[in-house]
C-alpha positions as a Markdown table, in Angstrom:
| # | Residue | x | y | z |
|---|---|---|---|---|
| 1 | Met | -8.1 | -3.2 | 17.8 |
| 2 | Val | -6.6 | -1.0 | 15.4 |
| 3 | Val | -8.1 | 2.0 | 14.0 |
| 4 | Pro | -6.1 | 3.6 | 11.0 |
| 5 | Val | -6.6 | 7.5 | 10.9 |
| 6 | Asn | -6.0 | 9.6 | 7.8 |
| 7 | Pro | -2.9 | 12.0 | 8.6 |
| 8 | Val | -4.5 | 14.8 | 6.7 |
| 9 | Tyr | -7.8 | 15.0 | 8.6 |
| 10 | Thr | -8.4 | 18.1 | 10.8 |
| 11 | Ser | -8.6 | 17.8 | 14.7 |
| 12 | Arg | -12.3 | 17.9 | 14.6 |
| 13 | Glu | -12.4 | 14.7 | 12.1 |
| 14 | Ile | -9.9 | 13.0 | 14.3 |
| 15 | Ala | -11.6 | 13.8 | 17.4 |
| 16 | His | -14.9 | 12.1 | 15.9 |
| 17 | Ile | -12.9 | 8.8 | 14.9 |
| 18 | Leu | -11.1 | 8.7 | 18.3 |
| 19 | Gly | -14.3 | 9.2 | 20.2 |
| 20 | Asp | -16.5 | 7.0 | 18.2 |
| 21 | Ser | -14.1 | 4.2 | 18.2 |
| 22 | Gly | -13.3 | 4.4 | 22.0 |
| 23 | Ala | -9.5 | 4.5 | 21.4 |
| 24 | Cys | -7.6 | 4.6 | 24.4 |
| 25 | Met | -4.1 | 5.0 | 22.9 |
| 26 | Val | -2.7 | 7.0 | 19.9 |
| 27 | Leu | 0.5 | 6.1 | 18.0 |
| 28 | Ala | 1.5 | 8.8 | 15.8 |
| 29 | His | 4.4 | 10.6 | 13.9 |
| 30 | Gln | 5.5 | 13.8 | 15.7 |
| 31 | Asp | 4.4 | 15.9 | 12.9 |
| 32 | Trp | 0.8 | 14.7 | 13.6 |
| 33 | Thr | 0.7 | 15.3 | 17.4 |
| 34 | Pro | -0.1 | 19.2 | 17.2 |
| 35 | Arg | -3.6 | 18.3 | 15.8 |
| 36 | Leu | -4.2 | 16.0 | 18.9 |
| 37 | Glu | -3.3 | 19.0 | 21.1 |
| 38 | Glu | -6.2 | 21.0 | 19.5 |
| 39 | Ile | -8.8 | 18.4 | 20.4 |
| 40 | Glu | -10.8 | 19.7 | 23.5 |
| 41 | Pro | -10.0 | 17.9 | 26.6 |
| 42 | Gly | -12.9 | 15.4 | 27.6 |
| 43 | Ala | -13.8 | 14.8 | 24.0 |
| 44 | Ile | -11.9 | 11.5 | 23.6 |
| 45 | Gln | -10.8 | 8.8 | 25.9 |
| 46 | Val | -7.2 | 8.6 | 24.9 |
| 47 | Arg | -5.0 | 7.8 | 27.9 |
| 48 | Thr | -1.7 | 7.2 | 26.1 |
| 49 | Val | 0.1 | 9.1 | 23.0 |
| 50 | Leu | 3.0 | 7.2 | 21.8 |
| 51 | Thr | 5.1 | 9.6 | 19.5 |
| 52 | Arg | 7.6 | 8.4 | 16.8 |
| 53 | Gln | 10.2 | 11.0 | 16.2 |
| 54 | Gly | 11.6 | 11.8 | 12.9 |
| 55 | Gly | 14.2 | 9.4 | 11.7 |
| 56 | Gln | 12.9 | 6.7 | 14.3 |
| 57 | Ser | 11.5 | 3.4 | 13.4 |
| 58 | Leu | 8.2 | 2.2 | 14.8 |
| 59 | Glu | 10.5 | -0.6 | 16.9 |
| 60 | Gln | 12.6 | 2.0 | 18.2 |
| 61 | Ala | 9.6 | 4.1 | 19.4 |
| 62 | Leu | 8.1 | 1.1 | 21.2 |
| 63 | Asp | 11.5 | 0.3 | 22.8 |
| 64 | Arg | 11.6 | 3.7 | 24.0 |
| 65 | Ala | 8.1 | 3.7 | 25.5 |
| 66 | Cys | 8.2 | 0.2 | 26.8 |
| 67 | Pro | 11.7 | -1.1 | 27.1 |
| 68 | Gln | 10.4 | -4.5 | 28.3 |
| 69 | Ala | 7.1 | -6.1 | 28.7 |
| 70 | Pro | 5.6 | -6.4 | 32.2 |
| 71 | Glu | 6.4 | -10.0 | 33.5 |
| 72 | Ala | 2.7 | -10.7 | 34.0 |
| 73 | Trp | 1.9 | -10.0 | 30.5 |
| 74 | Arg | 1.0 | -12.7 | 28.3 |
| 75 | Pro | -0.5 | -12.7 | 24.6 |
| 76 | Pro | -4.1 | -13.0 | 24.7 |
| 77 | Glu | -5.9 | -15.9 | 23.2 |
| 78 | Leu | -7.6 | -14.7 | 20.0 |
| 79 | Asp | -11.1 | -15.2 | 18.9 |
| 80 | Pro | -11.2 | -15.4 | 15.0 |
| 81 | Asp | -14.6 | -13.4 | 15.2 |
| 82 | Glu | -13.2 | -10.6 | 17.2 |
| 83 | Pro | -12.5 | -7.3 | 15.5 |
| 84 | Val | -9.1 | -6.3 | 14.8 |
| 85 | Leu | -9.4 | -3.4 | 12.4 |
| 86 | Thr | -11.9 | -0.7 | 12.0 |
| 87 | Phe | -11.7 | 1.4 | 9.0 |
| 88 | Tyr | -13.7 | 4.7 | 8.9 |
| 89 | Thr | -15.7 | 5.8 | 5.6 |
| 90 | Ser | -14.9 | 9.1 | 4.2 |
| 91 | Gly | -18.2 | 10.5 | 5.4 |
| 92 | Thr | -19.4 | 12.0 | 2.2 |
| 93 | Thr | -23.1 | 11.9 | 3.3 |
| 94 | Gly | -22.7 | 12.4 | 6.9 |
| 95 | Lys | -20.1 | 11.6 | 9.8 |
| 96 | Pro | -17.6 | 8.9 | 8.9 |
| 97 | Lys | -18.9 | 5.5 | 10.1 |
| 98 | Gly | -16.5 | 2.6 | 11.4 |
| 99 | Val | -16.4 | -0.7 | 9.5 |
| 100 | Met | -14.9 | -3.5 | 11.4 |
| 101 | Leu | -12.8 | -6.4 | 10.2 |
| 102 | Thr | -12.2 | -9.4 | 12.3 |
| 103 | His | -9.4 | -12.0 | 12.4 |
| 104 | Arg | -11.4 | -14.3 | 10.2 |
| 105 | Asn | -11.9 | -11.6 | 7.5 |
| 106 | Leu | -8.1 | -11.0 | 7.4 |
| 107 | Thr | -7.0 | -14.6 | 7.5 |
| 108 | Phe | -9.7 | -15.7 | 4.8 |
| 109 | Gly | -9.0 | -12.6 | 2.6 |
| 110 | Gly | -5.1 | -12.7 | 2.5 |
| 111 | Pro | -4.9 | -16.3 | 1.2 |
| 112 | Asn | -7.6 | -15.6 | -1.3 |
| 113 | Val | -5.8 | -12.6 | -2.6 |
| 114 | Ala | -2.6 | -14.6 | -2.8 |
| 115 | Gln | -4.3 | -17.6 | -4.6 |
| 116 | Asn | -6.2 | -15.2 | -7.3 |
| 117 | Tyr | -2.9 | -13.5 | -8.3 |
| 118 | Gly | -0.5 | -16.4 | -8.0 |
| 119 | Leu | 1.7 | -14.6 | -5.4 |
| 120 | Arg | 4.7 | -16.8 | -4.3 |
| 121 | Ala | 7.3 | -16.4 | -1.6 |
| 122 | Glu | 9.8 | -14.9 | -3.9 |
| 123 | Asp | 7.4 | -12.1 | -5.0 |
| 124 | Val | 8.0 | -8.5 | -3.7 |
| 125 | Thr | 5.0 | -6.2 | -3.5 |
| 126 | Leu | 4.9 | -2.3 | -3.6 |
| 127 | Ala | 2.6 | -0.8 | -1.2 |
| 128 | Ala | 2.1 | 2.9 | -2.2 |
| 129 | Leu | -1.6 | 3.2 | -1.6 |
| 130 | Pro | -3.0 | 5.0 | 1.4 |
| 131 | Met | -2.9 | 2.6 | 4.6 |
| 132 | Val | -6.0 | 4.1 | 5.9 |
| 133 | His | -8.1 | 2.4 | 3.2 |
| 134 | Val | -8.9 | -1.4 | 3.3 |
| 135 | Phe | -7.5 | -1.7 | -0.1 |
| 136 | Cys | -3.9 | -1.2 | 0.8 |
| 137 | Ile | -4.2 | -3.5 | 3.9 |
| 138 | Ala | -6.3 | -6.4 | 2.1 |
| 139 | Ser | -4.3 | -6.5 | -1.1 |
| 140 | Pro | -0.5 | -5.7 | -0.9 |
| 141 | Phe | -0.1 | -6.6 | 2.8 |
| 142 | Met | -2.2 | -9.4 | 3.6 |
| 143 | Gly | -1.9 | -11.0 | 0.1 |
| 144 | Ala | 2.0 | -10.6 | 0.4 |
| 145 | Phe | 2.1 | -12.0 | 4.0 |
| 146 | Ser | -0.1 | -14.9 | 3.1 |
| 147 | Ser | 2.2 | -16.1 | 0.4 |
| 148 | Gly | 5.3 | -15.5 | 2.4 |
| 149 | Gly | 6.7 | -12.6 | 0.4 |
| 150 | Gly | 7.9 | -9.2 | 1.0 |
| 151 | Val | 6.5 | -5.6 | 1.1 |
| 152 | Val | 8.2 | -2.4 | 0.2 |
| 153 | Val | 6.3 | 0.4 | 1.7 |
| 154 | Met | 6.2 | 4.0 | 0.4 |
| 155 | Glu | 5.0 | 6.8 | 2.6 |
| 156 | Ser | 3.0 | 8.1 | -0.4 |
| 157 | Phe | 2.9 | 7.5 | -4.2 |
| 158 | Lys | 5.4 | 9.7 | -6.1 |
| 159 | Thr | 6.1 | 8.6 | -9.6 |
| 160 | Glu | 9.9 | 8.9 | -9.7 |
| 161 | Glu | 10.2 | 7.2 | -6.2 |
| 162 | Ala | 7.8 | 4.4 | -7.2 |
| 163 | Leu | 9.9 | 3.6 | -10.3 |
| 164 | Ala | 13.0 | 3.8 | -8.1 |
| 165 | Ala | 11.6 | 1.5 | -5.7 |
| 166 | Ile | 10.4 | -1.0 | -8.5 |
| 167 | Ala | 13.9 | -1.1 | -9.8 |
| 168 | Arg | 15.9 | -1.2 | -6.5 |
| 169 | His | 13.8 | -3.9 | -4.8 |
| 170 | Arg | 13.0 | -5.9 | -8.0 |
| 171 | Val | 9.0 | -5.5 | -7.5 |
| 172 | Thr | 7.0 | -8.1 | -9.0 |
| 173 | Trp | 3.4 | -7.1 | -7.9 |
| 174 | Phe | 1.9 | -3.5 | -7.5 |
| 175 | Pro | -1.6 | -3.3 | -6.5 |
| 176 | Gly | -2.6 | 0.2 | -7.5 |
| 177 | Val | -5.3 | 2.5 | -9.2 |
| 178 | Pro | -5.2 | 3.2 | -12.9 |
| 179 | Thr | -3.9 | 6.8 | -12.7 |
| 180 | Met | -0.8 | 5.5 | -10.9 |
| 181 | Phe | 0.2 | 3.2 | -13.7 |
| 182 | Thr | -0.6 | 6.1 | -16.4 |
| 183 | Tyr | 1.8 | 8.2 | -14.4 |
| 184 | Leu | 4.5 | 5.6 | -14.3 |
| 185 | Leu | 4.3 | 4.9 | -18.1 |
| 186 | Lys | 4.6 | 8.4 | -18.9 |
| 187 | Ala | 7.7 | 8.8 | -16.7 |
| 188 | Leu | 9.4 | 6.0 | -18.2 |
| 189 | Asp | 10.5 | 8.3 | -21.2 |
| 190 | Glu | 12.4 | 10.2 | -18.7 |
| 191 | Ser | 13.6 | 7.6 | -16.4 |
| 192 | Arg | 16.3 | 5.0 | -16.5 |
| 193 | Ala | 14.4 | 2.6 | -13.9 |
| 194 | Tyr | 14.4 | -1.0 | -14.7 |
| 195 | Val | 10.8 | -2.2 | -14.4 |
| 196 | Ala | 10.8 | -5.5 | -16.3 |
| 197 | Asp | 10.4 | -7.6 | -13.1 |
| 198 | Leu | 7.0 | -6.0 | -12.5 |
| 199 | Thr | 4.6 | -8.7 | -14.0 |
| 200 | Arg | 1.3 | -8.2 | -12.1 |
| 201 | Ala | -1.2 | -5.4 | -11.0 |
| 202 | Leu | -4.6 | -6.0 | -9.4 |
| 203 | Asp | -7.0 | -6.5 | -12.4 |
| 204 | Glu | -6.9 | -7.0 | -16.2 |
| 205 | Asn | -7.0 | -3.5 | -17.2 |
| 206 | Gln | -4.2 | -2.7 | -14.8 |
| 207 | Asp | -2.2 | -5.7 | -16.1 |
| 208 | Glu | -2.5 | -4.3 | -19.4 |
| 209 | Arg | -0.6 | -1.1 | -18.2 |
| 210 | Val | 2.0 | -3.2 | -16.4 |
| 211 | Arg | 2.6 | -5.5 | -19.4 |
| 212 | Ala | 3.2 | -2.4 | -21.4 |
| 213 | Met | 5.4 | -0.7 | -18.9 |
| 214 | Cys | 7.5 | -3.9 | -18.9 |
| 215 | Ala | 7.6 | -4.3 | -22.6 |
| 216 | Trp | 8.7 | -0.6 | -22.9 |
| 217 | Ala | 11.6 | -1.2 | -20.5 |
| 218 | Leu | 12.6 | -4.3 | -22.3 |
| 219 | Gly | 12.2 | -2.5 | -25.6 |
| 220 | Arg | 14.7 | 0.2 | -24.4 |
| 221 | Ile | 17.1 | -2.8 | -23.5 |
| 222 | Gly | 16.7 | -4.3 | -27.0 |
| 223 | Gly | 17.0 | -7.9 | -28.1 |
| 224 | Asp | 14.6 | -10.7 | -29.5 |
| 225 | Ala | 12.9 | -11.2 | -26.1 |
| 226 | Ala | 12.1 | -7.4 | -25.9 |
| 227 | Ala | 10.4 | -7.5 | -29.4 |
| 228 | Arg | 8.4 | -10.6 | -28.5 |
| 229 | Ala | 7.2 | -9.0 | -25.3 |
| 230 | Leu | 6.3 | -5.8 | -27.1 |
| 231 | Arg | 4.3 | -7.6 | -29.7 |
| 232 | Glu | 2.5 | -9.5 | -26.8 |
| 233 | Ala | 1.6 | -6.4 | -25.0 |
| 234 | Ala | 0.4 | -4.8 | -28.4 |
| 235 | Gly | -2.3 | -7.4 | -28.4 |
| 236 | Thr | -4.2 | -6.0 | -25.5 |
| 237 | Ala | -3.1 | -2.5 | -25.1 |
| 238 | Arg | -5.1 | 0.6 | -26.1 |
| 239 | Gly | -4.8 | 4.3 | -26.5 |
| 240 | Leu | -1.8 | 5.8 | -24.9 |
| 241 | Leu | -0.2 | 2.3 | -24.2 |
| 242 | Gln | -0.7 | 1.3 | -27.8 |
| 243 | Glu | 1.2 | 4.5 | -28.9 |
| 244 | Glu | 4.2 | 3.7 | -26.5 |
| 245 | Ile | 4.4 | 0.2 | -27.7 |
| 246 | Asp | 4.4 | 1.2 | -31.3 |
| 247 | Leu | 7.2 | 3.6 | -30.6 |
| 248 | Ala | 9.2 | 1.0 | -28.9 |
| 249 | Leu | 8.8 | -1.4 | -31.8 |
| 250 | Glu | 10.0 | 1.3 | -34.2 |
| 251 | Asp | 13.2 | 1.8 | -32.0 |
| 252 | Leu | 13.7 | -1.9 | -32.2 |
| 253 | Ala | 13.3 | -2.1 | -36.1 |
């Protein structure tokens, strides 16, 4: 079972999650290990700490620690109702509590996301949400994997880096929160990123932002297709989005 831990947590918060979950191994980036060293001996049951060095991939870190699997090791048979992930709540009203997801939860949820959003094998998803939240695992990862598509993973959301990733990898689906799309839309004025491949978000309100972003990008490119896309987006956009589309239509006039 895997327990994601927020990298910005204090050593006290980390100790609670590791102790409460009974974690026996920690896989962490080298920048995170000093907080582990601050935890009092005996407070947790961790026996192994596997550190990923800067510039090193996860595969390289695992190969360094385990050059080859023991000959006697065999993959275990999986029970669909066994827990595979435990996410901890933020602890707003008390100590964080673990919420378990089973193999069945993931194998049901992933295809459900893929079907609901019409994901296909040729889709490319941007994962810029925190991976310690179920939102990121359930939507961009399990949705994309269930459809056979690819995932572009960002360490954290940064507007210009997200726009560059969308353009470079021809991202078609970006599950995010409304604030992310507002930042992206505002940054398009200064950016040369091409985002017209991005056609879907996660809900209707976010899809409006995505359509407006695509229309704005197409509007800067010009042509009849751009004008049609802008007029289509104008039918559902509101507020700032409507203003941006109106400006783009004026540029095409």
